[in-house]
Residue frames relative to the residue before (quaternion, step in Angstrom):
aa qw qx qy qz dx dy dz
X 1.0000 0.0000 0.0000 0.0000 0.00 0.00 0.00
X 0.3647 -0.7774 0.4827 0.1725 3.54 -0.75 1.13
X 0.4869 0.6844 -0.4358 0.3234 3.60 1.21 -0.11
X 0.0837 -0.7603 0.6402 0.0713 3.54 -1.13 0.64
X 0.4789 -0.6857 0.4679 0.2855 3.55 -1.11 0.61
X 0.2898 0.7036 -0.5957 0.2571 3.53 -0.14 1.34
X 0.3674 -0.6779 0.5709 0.2821 3.52 -1.17 0.39
X 0.0743 0.7704 -0.6241 0.1068 3.49 -0.66 1.16
X 0.8368 -0.0527 0.0289 0.5442 3.54 -0.97 -0.72
X 0.7586 -0.1628 0.1247 0.6185 3.54 0.70 -1.04
X 0.7502 -0.4309 0.1448 0.4802 3.47 1.19 0.90
X 0.7755 0.4510 -0.1840 0.4017 3.62 1.06 -0.39
X 0.4661 0.6579 -0.5172 0.2870 3.68 0.49 0.77
X 0.5290 -0.6546 0.4288 0.3282 3.59 -0.86 0.91
X 0.6643 -0.5438 0.3539 0.3711 3.54 -1.18 0.65
X 0.6435 0.5327 -0.3508 0.4231 3.61 0.90 -0.78
X 0.5842 0.5771 -0.3647 0.4390 3.57 1.16 -0.52
X 0.7252 0.4247 -0.2418 0.4850 3.58 0.97 -0.83
X 0.6027 0.5911 -0.3563 0.4004 3.58 1.15 -0.53
X 0.6754 0.4644 -0.2898 0.4942 3.58 1.11 -0.63
X 0.4587 -0.6006 0.5443 0.3641 3.53 -1.19 0.41
X 0.1725 -0.8149 0.5505 0.0562 3.52 -0.67 1.10
X 0.0623 0.7834 -0.6114 0.0923 3.52 -0.37 1.25
X 0.0451 -0.7970 0.6023 -0.0024 3.55 -0.77 1.03
X 0.1178 -0.7480 0.6503 0.0613 3.48 -0.96 0.95
X 0.2299 -0.7386 0.6150 0.1530 3.53 -0.71 1.01
X 0.3018 -0.8142 0.4708 0.1558 3.52 0.10 1.38
X 0.7774 0.2754 -0.1415 0.5475 3.56 0.92 -0.89
X 0.0601 0.8479 -0.5215 0.0744 3.55 1.01 0.90
X 0.4758 -0.6642 0.5003 0.2865 3.56 -0.98 0.89
X 0.5500 -0.6218 0.4395 0.3430 3.58 -1.05 0.70
X 0.7567 0.1309 -0.0964 0.6332 3.57 1.21 -0.57
X 0.4723 -0.6871 0.4761 0.2795 3.57 -0.78 1.06
X 0.2324 -0.7731 0.5809 0.1040 3.56 -0.84 1.07
X 0.1906 -0.8385 0.5028 0.0886 3.58 0.14 1.29
X 0.5573 0.6031 -0.3930 0.4138 3.60 1.18 -0.38
X 0.5359 0.6640 -0.3913 0.3448 3.59 1.18 -0.54
X 0.7204 0.4332 -0.2487 0.4812 3.61 1.03 -0.71
X 0.5642 0.6738 -0.3664 0.3057 3.58 1.16 -0.43
X 0.7935 0.0734 -0.0569 0.6014 3.60 1.24 -0.22
X 0.6201 0.5546 -0.4150 0.3683 3.54 -0.94 0.90
X 0.4408 -0.6447 0.5534 0.2896 3.50 -1.42 0.08
X 0.0943 -0.8157 0.5703 -0.0231 3.54 -0.88 1.07
X 0.2768 -0.6971 0.6319 0.1952 3.51 -1.35 0.46
X 0.4422 -0.6679 0.5258 0.2862 3.57 -1.21 0.50
X 0.2329 -0.7652 0.5882 0.1192 3.58 -0.74 1.09
X 0.2540 -0.7770 0.5591 0.1388 3.58 -0.38 1.22
X 0.7483 -0.0155 0.0233 0.6627 3.54 1.12 -0.82
X 0.7270 -0.4144 0.2940 0.4618 3.57 -1.24 -0.05
X 0.7834 0.3135 -0.1583 0.5128 3.58 1.13 -0.60
X 0.7322 0.3951 -0.2265 0.5064 3.62 1.20 -0.16
X 0.1597 -0.7576 0.6264 0.0897 3.54 -1.05 0.89
X 0.5446 -0.5703 0.4845 0.3788 3.58 -1.28 0.32
X 0.3818 -0.7641 0.4782 0.2043 3.56 -0.39 1.28
X 0.8466 0.1983 -0.1593 0.4675 3.56 -1.00 0.92
X 0.6419 0.5098 -0.3191 0.4757 3.61 1.30 -0.03
X 0.1127 0.7508 -0.6492 0.0466 3.54 -1.11 0.77
X 0.1623 -0.7595 0.6225 0.0968 3.52 -1.28 0.42
X 0.1293 -0.7965 0.5895 0.0368 3.55 -0.88 1.01
X 0.1852 -0.7546 0.6243 0.0810 3.52 -0.93 1.05
X 0.0427 -0.7560 0.6528 0.0190 3.55 -0.93 0.98
X 0.7618 -0.3631 0.2500 0.4747 3.58 -1.24 -0.06
X 0.8361 0.2041 -0.0594 0.5057 3.59 0.88 -0.97
X 0.7973 0.2713 -0.1144 0.5269 3.60 1.19 -0.40
X 0.2137 -0.7054 0.6534 0.1725 3.48 -1.42 0.31
X 0.1118 -0.7817 0.6128 0.0308 3.54 -0.89 1.03
X 0.1113 -0.7730 0.6229 0.0470 3.55 -0.69 1.13
X 0.0956 -0.7944 0.5994 0.0233 3.54 -0.90 0.97
X 0.1199 -0.7753 0.6195 0.0268 3.52 -1.01 0.96
X 0.8130 0.1336 -0.1606 0.5435 3.54 -1.13 0.73
X 0.6639 -0.5607 0.2719 0.4135 3.52 0.88 1.14
X 0.7823 -0.3667 0.1585 0.4779 3.55 0.97 0.91
X 0.4404 0.6923 -0.4660 0.3310 3.60 1.22 -0.04
X 0.7701 0.1664 -0.0796 0.6107 3.58 1.09 -0.78
X 0.0167 -0.8197 0.5722 -0.0226 3.58 -1.05 0.69
X 0.1291 -0.7087 0.6804 0.1347 3.46 -1.48 0.24
X 0.1486 -0.7634 0.6250 0.0675 3.56 -0.94 0.96
X 0.0195 -0.8050 0.5919 -0.0356 3.56 -0.81 1.07
X 0.4582 -0.6414 0.5449 0.2859 3.55 -1.16 0.72
X 0.2344 -0.7833 0.5676 0.0965 3.57 -0.88 1.02
X 0.0467 0.7809 -0.6198 0.0620 3.55 -0.89 1.00
X 0.2259 -0.7557 0.5996 0.1354 3.58 -0.56 1.14
X 0.2115 -0.8052 0.5465 0.0909 3.56 -0.67 1.13
X 0.7474 -0.0097 -0.0653 0.6611 3.55 1.38 -0.07
X 0.7741 -0.3628 0.2263 0.4669 3.58 -1.25 0.05
X 0.8293 0.1902 -0.0624 0.5217 3.62 0.87 -0.93
X 0.6706 0.4552 -0.2959 0.5054 3.61 1.25 0.16
X 0.0059 -0.8105 0.5849 -0.0313 3.53 -0.95 0.91
X 0.2706 -0.7205 0.6194 0.1546 3.48 -1.41 0.36
X 0.1439 -0.7605 0.6272 0.0867 3.55 -1.02 0.86
X 0.1085 -0.7526 0.6453 0.0737 3.55 -1.09 0.79
X 0.3776 -0.7405 0.5088 0.2242 3.56 -0.57 1.16
X 0.1406 -0.8212 0.5521 0.0332 3.56 -0.78 1.10
X 0.8244 -0.0033 0.0721 0.5613 3.58 0.98 -0.76
X 0.0992 0.7688 -0.6292 0.0568 3.56 -1.20 0.62
X 0.3231 -0.7279 0.5628 0.2215 3.56 -1.12 0.59
X 0.5304 0.5791 -0.4168 0.4578 3.57 1.25 0.40
X 0.4797 -0.7198 0.4204 0.2740 3.55 -0.47 1.22
X 0.6809 0.5070 -0.2953 0.4383 3.59 0.88 -0.92
X 0.6957 0.4732 -0.2747 0.4654 3.59 1.15 -0.51
X 0.4837 0.6787 -0.4352 0.3405 3.58 1.21 -0.25
X 0.6332 0.5233 -0.3353 0.4613 3.59 1.12 -0.55
X 0.6450 0.5227 -0.3208 0.4559 3.60 1.26 -0.21
X 0.3494 0.7254 -0.5141 0.2956 3.60 1.24 0.14
X 0.7700 0.2891 -0.2563 0.5078 3.56 -0.82 1.06
X 0.5149 0.6423 -0.4157 0.3868 3.63 1.25 -0.30
X 0.2731 -0.7727 0.5569 0.1350 3.58 -1.05 0.82
X 0.1084 -0.7446 0.6578 0.0331 3.51 -1.18 0.84
X 0.2017 -0.7947 0.5657 0.0876 3.57 -0.95 0.91
X 0.0927 -0.8049 0.5857 0.0234 3.55 -0.98 0.88
X 0.0969 -0.7611 0.6387 0.0579 3.51 -1.23 0.64
X 0.3247 -0.7292 0.5720 0.1888 3.57 -0.77 1.07
X 0.2191 -0.8282 0.5101 0.0768 3.57 -0.52 1.23
X 0.8017 -0.0663 0.1126 0.5832 3.57 0.85 -1.00
X 0.1214 -0.7521 0.6367 0.1192 3.52 -1.32 0.36
X 0.0725 -0.7230 0.6831 0.0734 3.49 -1.39 0.45
X 0.2007 -0.8430 0.4885 0.1020 3.54 0.38 1.31
X 0.6373 0.5426 -0.3432 0.4262 3.62 0.95 -0.77
X 0.7311 0.3666 -0.2194 0.5320 3.59 1.17 -0.53
X 0.4300 -0.7272 0.4226 0.3282 3.58 1.38 0.05
X 0.5149 0.6570 -0.3976 0.3809 3.61 1.10 0.67
X 0.0284 -0.7598 0.6492 0.0217 3.52 -1.26 0.61
X 0.2317 -0.7654 0.5888 0.1173 3.57 -0.93 0.96
X 0.0584 -0.8151 0.5748 -0.0423 3.54 -0.81 1.11
X 0.2327 -0.7179 0.6349 0.1654 3.55 -1.14 0.74
X 0.1011 -0.8041 0.5858 0.0062 3.56 -0.76 1.11
X 0.0714 -0.7954 0.6018 0.0063 3.56 -0.95 0.94
X 0.0638 0.7546 -0.6489 0.0738 3.51 -0.97 1.00
X 0.8017 -0.0394 -0.0239 0.5959 3.57 -0.41 1.21
X 0.7612 -0.3109 0.2405 0.5158 3.58 -0.74 -1.01
X 0.5413 0.6042 -0.4013 0.4254 3.60 1.26 0.25
X 0.0199 -0.7750 0.6316 -0.0046 3.57 -0.96 0.93
X 0.0111 -0.7969 0.6025 -0.0420 3.54 -0.97 0.89
X 0.2415 -0.7234 0.6257 0.1638 3.54 -1.13 0.72
X 0.0068 -0.7992 0.6001 -0.0336 3.56 -0.81 1.03
X 0.2190 -0.7363 0.6211 0.1553 3.52 -1.30 0.42
X 0.1589 -0.7815 0.6002 0.0610 3.54 -0.86 1.06
X 0.2222 -0.7275 0.6332 0.1427 3.51 -1.26 0.63
X 0.3451 -0.7420 0.5369 0.2052 3.57 -0.71 1.07
X 0.1267 -0.8080 0.5730 0.0524 3.54 -0.88 1.01
X 0.7947 0.0581 -0.0317 0.6034 3.59 1.26 -0.34
X 0.4210 -0.6982 0.5240 0.2463 3.55 -1.02 0.87
């Protein structure tokens, strides 16, 4: 199993993703950030402009976020609560990963920083405890 226990976006990014300096420029950045863009859909994690995190996806629904690893073999289900237009809180509710079961009830905070709708990209700052990470998602399905 390629999973490692680190706190990242919602706990699941491979080590090589964090080892590289990750700089994302949203070339076609929207003049006004469209925070609704992240509120529904399936997204991939863009490690770089040309590389995605293999086997990882994240789905935002009205009330939940579902993270899938190894193409759905492993998952984390979190309750989604938008606390303002561009800020949200996730509360982990369920996981089939034994090491993550102790994190049930843990909160993760996200802030939507930028969007580039024409490129299907959204940049998010995620905070869990004292860990902060900037990630870029590519929407693959509404």
